[in-house]
C-alpha positions in Angstrom: 0.0 0.0 0.0 2.8 2.4 -0.9 0.2 4.7 -2.5 -1.5 5.5 0.8 1.5 5.6 3.1 3.9 7.7 1.1 5.4 10.5 3.2 4.8 14.0 2.0 6.5 17.0 3.6 3.9 18.5 5.9 4.6 21.9 7.6 4.1 22.1 11.4 1.0 23.4 13.2 2.7 26.2 15.0 4.7 27.3 12.0 1.4 27.7 10.1 -0.8 28.9 13.0 1.1 31.9 14.4 1.2 33.9 11.1 -2.5 33.0 10.6 -3.2 34.2 14.2 -1.5 37.6 13.6 -3.2 37.9 10.1 -6.6 37.2 11.5 -5.9 39.5 14.5 -5.1 42.2 12.1 -8.2 41.6 10.1 -10.3 41.8 13.2 -8.2 44.8 14.4 -9.5 46.7 11.4 -13.0 46.6 12.8 -11.8 47.2 16.4 -9.7 50.2 15.4 -12.5 51.6 13.3 -14.9 51.1 16.3 -12.4 52.7 18.7 -11.7 55.7 16.5 -15.4 56.2 15.7 -16.3 55.9 19.4 -14.6 59.4 19.7 -17.4 60.7 17.4 -20.4 59.2 19.2 -22.0 55.9 20.4 -24.6 56.4 17.6 -21.8 56.3 15.0 -20.5 53.1 16.6 -23.9 51.4 16.5 -24.3 52.4 12.9 -20.9 51.2 11.9 -21.3 47.9 13.7 -24.6 47.2 12.0 -23.3 48.1 8.6 -20.3 45.8 9.2 -22.6 42.9 9.8 -23.9 43.3 6.2 -20.4 43.6 4.9 -19.3 40.4 6.8 -22.3 38.5 5.4 -21.0 39.1 1.9 -17.5 38.4 2.9 -18.7 34.9 3.8 -20.1 34.6 0.3 -16.6 35.2 -1.1 -15.1 32.9 1.5 -16.9 29.8 0.2 -14.8 29.7 -3.0 -11.6 30.4 -1.2 -12.3 27.8 1.5 -13.2 25.2 -1.1 -10.2 26.1 -3.3 -7.8 26.0 -0.4 -8.9 22.5 0.6 -8.7 21.1 -2.9 -5.3 22.8 -3.5 -3.9 21.1 -0.4 -5.2 17.7 -1.6 -3.3 18.2 -4.9 -0.2 19.4 -3.1 -0.4 16.4 -0.8 -0.6 14.2 -3.8 2.4 16.0 -5.3 0.3 17.4 -8.2 1.4 21.0 -8.5 -0.2 21.5 -11.9 -3.6 20.4 -10.6 -3.2 22.8 -7.7 -2.5 25.7 -10.1 -5.6 24.9 -12.2 -7.8 25.0 -9.1 -6.2 28.3 -7.9 -6.8 30.0 -11.3 -10.4 28.9 -11.3 -10.9 30.2 -7.7 -9.4 33.7 -8.4 -11.4 34.1 -11.6 -14.7 33.0 -10.2 -14.4 34.9 -6.9 -13.7 38.1 -8.9 -16.9 37.8 -10.8 -18.9 37.1 -7.7 -17.3 40.1 -6.1 -18.4 42.4 -8.9 -22.0 41.2 -8.8 -22.1 41.7 -5.0 -20.5 45.1 -5.2 -23.2 46.4 -7.6 -26.0 44.9 -5.5 -24.7 46.6 -2.2 -24.1 49.9 -3.9 -27.6 50.2 -5.2 -29.5 48.6 -2.2 -27.4 49.8 0.8 -30.2 51.8 2.4 -33.0 49.2 2.1 -30.6 46.6 3.6 -30.0 48.8 6.6 -33.7 49.6 7.1 -34.3 45.9 7.3 -31.9 45.9 10.2 -34.3 48.2 12.0 -31.9 51.1 12.2 -33.3 54.4 13.5 -33.0 57.5 11.3 -30.1 59.1 13.3 -28.1 55.9 12.8 -28.9 55.7 9.0 -27.2 59.0 8.5 -23.9 57.3 9.5 -24.5 53.8 8.1 -25.7 54.5 4.6 -22.6 56.2 3.2 -20.3 53.8 5.0 -22.1 50.8 3.5 -22.1 52.4 0.0 -18.4 52.5 -0.1 -17.5 49.4 1.9 -20.0 47.3 0.0 -19.5 48.9 -3.4 -15.9 47.9 -3.5 -16.2 44.4 -2.2 -14.9 42.9 -5.4 -11.4 43.9 -4.2 -11.9 41.9 -1.0 -13.2 39.0 -3.1 -9.9 38.9 -5.0 -8.0 39.3 -1.7 -9.8 36.3 -0.3 -8.9 34.0 -3.2 -5.3 35.2 -3.5 -4.7 34.8 0.3 -6.2 31.2 0.1 -3.8 30.3 -2.6 -0.8 31.5 -0.6 -1.9 29.9 2.6 -2.6 26.5 1.0 1.0 26.6 -0.3 2.2 27.3 3.3 3.0 31.0 2.7 1.1 32.2 5.8 3.8 34.7 6.8 3.5 36.6 3.5 -0.3 36.9 3.9 0.3 38.2 7.5 2.8 40.9 6.2 0.3 42.1 3.6 -2.4 42.3 6.2 -0.1 44.2 8.6 0.6 46.8 5.9 -3.1 47.0 5.1 -3.9 47.8 8.7 -1.2 50.5 9.0 -2.6 52.2 5.9 -6.1 51.9 7.3 -5.1 53.4 10.7 -3.3 56.3 9.1 -6.2 57.0 6.7 -8.7 56.8 9.5 -6.7 59.4 11.6 -6.5 61.8 8.6 -10.1 61.6 7.4 -11.9 61.0 10.7 -10.2 63.8 12.7 -9.2 66.1 9.8 -5.4 65.9 10.2 -3.0 67.8 7.9 -5.9 70.0 6.7 -8.0 67.1 5.4 -11.8 67.5 5.8 -13.4 65.7 8.8 -15.5 63.0 7.1 -16.7 61.0 10.0 -17.8 57.4 9.3 -17.5 58.0 5.5 -13.8 58.7 6.0 -13.3 55.4 7.8 -14.9 53.7 4.7 -12.7 55.5 2.2 -9.6 54.7 4.2 -10.5 51.0 4.3 -11.2 50.9 0.6 -7.8 52.4 -0.2 -6.0 49.9 2.0 -7.9 47.0 0.4 -6.7 48.2 -3.1 -3.1 48.3 -2.0 -3.4 44.9 -0.4 -4.8 43.4 -3.6 -1.9 44.6 -5.6 0.6 43.2 -3.1 -1.1 39.8 -3.0 -1.1 39.5 -6.8 2.7 40.1 -6.8 3.3 37.6 -4.0 1.2 34.9 -5.6 3.1 35.2 -8.9 6.5 35.3 -7.1 6.0 32.4 -4.6 3.8 30.0 -6.5 4.6 31.1 -10.1 0.9 30.9 -10.8 0.1 32.5 -14.2 -3.6 33.7 -14.2 -4.7 34.5 -17.8 -7.6 36.5 -19.1 -9.2 33.2 -20.1 -9.4 32.2 -16.5 -11.8 35.1 -15.9 -13.9 34.2 -19.0 -14.1 30.3 -19.0 -14.8 28.0 -16.2 -14.1 24.2 -16.1 -17.1 22.4 -14.7 -15.1 19.6 -13.0 -12.9 22.1 -11.1 -15.9 24.2 -10.1 -17.7 21.1 -8.9 -14.8 20.0 -6.6 -14.4 23.5 -5.2 -18.2 23.9 -4.6 -18.4 20.5 -2.9 -16.4 22.0 -0.1 -17.2 25.7 -0.5 -20.9 25.8 -0.8 -21.7 23.9 2.5 -19.1 26.0 4.2 -20.7 29.2 2.9 -24.1 27.9 3.8 -23.2 27.2 7.3 -21.5 30.6 7.8 -24.2 32.5 6.0 -26.8 30.8 8.2 -24.9 31.9 11.3 -24.6 35.5 10.2 -28.2 35.6 9.0 -29.4 34.2 12.4 -27.1 36.8 14.1 -28.6 39.6 12.0 -32.1 38.5 13.0 -30.9 38.7 16.6 -29.5 42.1 15.9 -32.8 43.3 14.5 -34.7 42.4 17.7 -31.7 43.7 19.8 -32.1 47.0 18.1 -35.7 47.2 19.5 -34.2 47.0 23.0 -32.7 50.5 22.4 -29.6 52.2 20.9 -27.6 51.6 24.1 -28.2 47.9 23.9 -27.2 47.8 20.3 -24.0 49.8 21.0 -23.2 47.3 23.8 -23.6 44.4 21.4 -21.4 46.1 18.8 -18.6 46.7 21.4 -18.8 43.3 22.9 -18.9 41.4 19.6 -15.7 43.2 18.4 -13.9 42.1 21.6 -15.4 38.6 21.4 -13.9 38.2 17.9 -10.5 38.9 19.3 -11.1 36.3 22.0 -11.7 33.5 19.5 -8.6 34.3 17.4 -6.6 31.4 18.9 -9.2 28.8 18.0 -9.7 30.3 14.6 -5.9 30.3 13.7 -5.4 26.8 15.0 -8.5 25.7 13.0 -7.3 27.2 9.8 -3.8 25.8 10.2 -5.2 22.4 11.0 -7.3 22.6 7.8 -4.1 23.0 5.8 -2.4 20.1 7.5 -5.3 17.7 7.2 -5.8 18.6 3.6 -2.2 17.7 2.9 -2.4 14.5 4.9 -5.7 13.5 3.1 -4.1 14.2 -0.3 -1.1 12.0 0.7 -3.4 9.2 2.0 -2.3 9.5 5.6 -5.7 9.2 7.2 -4.7 8.1 10.7 -2.2 10.9 10.9 -5.1 13.3 9.9 -7.2 11.9 12.7 -4.5 12.3 15.3 -3.6 15.9 14.0 -7.2 17.1 14.6 -7.3 15.7 18.2 -3.8 17.2 19.0 -4.9 20.6 17.6 -8.1 20.5 19.6 -6.3 19.8 22.8 -3.9 22.7 22.2 -6.8 25.0 21.2 -8.8 24.3 24.3 -5.9 25.0 26.6 -5.0 28.3 24.9 -8.7 29.4 24.6 -9.3 28.9 28.3 -6.3 31.1 29.1 -7.5 33.8 26.8 -11.1 33.6 28.2 -9.9 33.9 31.8 -7.7 37.0 30.9 -10.6 38.8 29.2 -13.0 37.9 32.0 -10.7 39.6 34.5 -9.9 42.6 32.3 -13.4 43.1 30.8 -14.4 46.4 32.5 -11.0 48.0 31.7 -11.1 46.8 28.0 -14.6 48.2 27.5 -13.6 51.4 29.3 -11.2 52.0 26.4 -14.2 52.3 24.1 -16.9 54.0 26.1 -17.5 55.7 29.4 -21.2 54.7 29.6 -21.6 52.7 32.8 -24.5 50.7 31.5 -22.6 49.5 28.5 -19.5 48.6 30.6 -21.5 46.7 33.2 -23.6 44.7 30.6 -20.6 44.2 28.3 -18.4 42.9 31.2 -21.1 40.3 32.1 -21.2 39.1 28.5 -17.4 38.8 28.2 -17.4 36.8 31.4 -19.8 34.4 29.8 -16.9 33.8 27.4 -15.5 31.4 30.1 -18.2 29.0 29.0 -18.7 30.1 25.4 -15.1 30.2 24.0 -14.2 26.5 24.7 -17.3 25.5 22.7 -16.2 27.7 19.9 -12.9 25.9 19.9 -14.7 22.6 19.2 -16.5 24.2 16.2 -13.6 26.2 14.7 -11.1 23.3 14.9 -13.2 20.2 14.2 -15.4 21.8 11.5 -12.3 22.9 9.6 -10.9 19.3 10.0 -14.1 17.8 8.6 -14.0 20.1 5.6 -10.4 19.3 4.9 -11.4 15.7 4.9 -14.2 16.4 2.4 -17.0 16.0 5.0 -18.5 19.4 4.4 -22.3 18.8 4.5 -22.7 17.6 8.1 -21.5 20.9 9.6 -24.0 22.7 7.4 -27.0 20.5 8.4 -26.1 20.7 12.1 -25.6 24.5 11.8 -29.0 25.1 10.1 -30.8 23.2 12.8 -28.9 24.6 15.8 -28.4 28.2 14.7 -32.1 28.8 13.9 -33.8 26.5 16.5 -31.4 27.3 19.3 -29.4 30.5 18.7 -32.1 32.6 17.0 -35.2 31.3 18.6 -33.8 31.0 22.1 -32.1 34.3 21.7 -35.5 35.9 21.1 -37.1 33.7 23.8 -34.5 34.5 26.5 -33.7 38.0 25.5 -37.1 39.5 24.5 -39.9 37.2 25.8 -38.3 36.5 29.2 -36.8 40.0 29.3 -33.2 38.9 30.0 -31.8 41.3 27.4 -28.3 40.7 26.0 -27.5 38.2 28.7 -30.3 36.0 27.5 -29.2 36.3 23.9 -25.6 35.3 24.8 -27.0 32.3 26.8 -28.6 31.2 23.5 -25.2 31.6 21.8 -23.6 29.4 24.4 -26.1 26.5 24.1 -25.8 26.6 20.3 -22.0 26.5 20.3 -21.9 23.6 22.8 -24.5 21.4 21.0 -22.8 21.9 17.6 -19.3 21.5 19.0 -20.0 18.2 20.7 -21.8 16.9 17.6 -18.7 17.7 15.5 -16.4 16.0 17.9 -18.6 12.8 17.9 -18.5 12.7 14.1 -14.8 13.1 13.9 -14.1 10.4 16.6 -16.4 7.9 14.9 -14.5 8.6 11.6 -17.6 9.2 9.6 -15.5 11.5 7.5 -13.2 8.7 6.2 -15.3 7.8 3.2 -15.2 11.4 2.0 -11.5 11.6 2.5 -11.0 8.5 0.4 -12.9 10.1 -2.4 -11.0 13.4 -2.1 -7.8 11.4 -2.3 -8.9 9.5 -5.3 -9.9 12.7 -7.2 -6.6 14.4 -6.4 -4.4 11.4 -7.5 -6.5 10.8 -10.7 -5.4 14.1 -12.1 -1.8 13.8 -10.8 1.1 12.8 -13.0 1.9 9.1 -12.9 5.2 9.7 -11.0 3.3 11.5 -8.2 1.1 8.6 -7.4 
């Protein structure tokens, strides 16, 4: 059985994870920095920006489905020593994601205000949110390309390069925010609109840098034809992983936006508390997210190489590491919660409620570790539909419904909403772990391996 036991060079978890951690931290820091700087304008501006960001993130998830699917399939080909097949998948992903980005950009540009009204924003908040969403949403095609190019680099193991580009993007964004938000160097004070314009410019520069790095490190040549013609077989393999991944993530964000809509009815202070706390919570889950993404790369390579038992062990090892690190982070944030929130606002009600929510993170974040690490492992093995089905059931029946039940019907407010988050994450996380331990993913991994080796040169098999 030489075919299934052949050793392929596999990078280490930590070597992949720490640049991903910093990269993802910088991505989240964009929103945190925007929130922090806009908080010096008003809490209304923060609430408006936070709600508009939710719409932007929903479309970013749409872009991510192609990059997730492409990244997994590329790692399968690389594990099978089929570089040519990996390049074909990469070119298809970049071309298709660009087209999806253009369609989404046009849709958001023309329908920004109706989307925000569906989120139950009050008129004072719409003044800030509409121009922000026009520019942030209208240029999402740049982010679509960035997603695909970053996925290509990461799947080849070039996580540090993506990290460096993201660092540069954040520095540009911070500088642009300072100039356009506060009117430095004689520039006009543009408020939330200035934040949007700064972010768009930094996206554009990052896109150019990623194109250069992809060509330099992978020697991938993307031709005009890759934007005009699409191979059905390649698209099918990408979508097999990407569509369920997108469906699960879109379901979560759609459920969260429903929760935001009835949270908005609790008052602008409650909505601002949710905006501040969610930004901080995203920082808390970074360790699990980075370990999950690194594990996905590793398991994809191992599946492509036919090393299925190594793949099983890698997921369990990553999960143990993730749980230990996540608990350390959750404890730190629980202790420092009032001080962290005090950096953003002086409103005592926001600080008190937000601190209580962050302390619930002691129970919530370990459950997220199960989901972020094990779900990425299942996808890398080709078992992408089970997380979708479990997510649809839990996110709407538990997270959204119980969020309304606890938060609105029983009058527990945001604490009730976050208790619903907690139940959803634990139920899904334990279900994912059960499926991995029972090796229900193995039949999908065998098929993924067969598809990768079928297109590989004879010497690679």
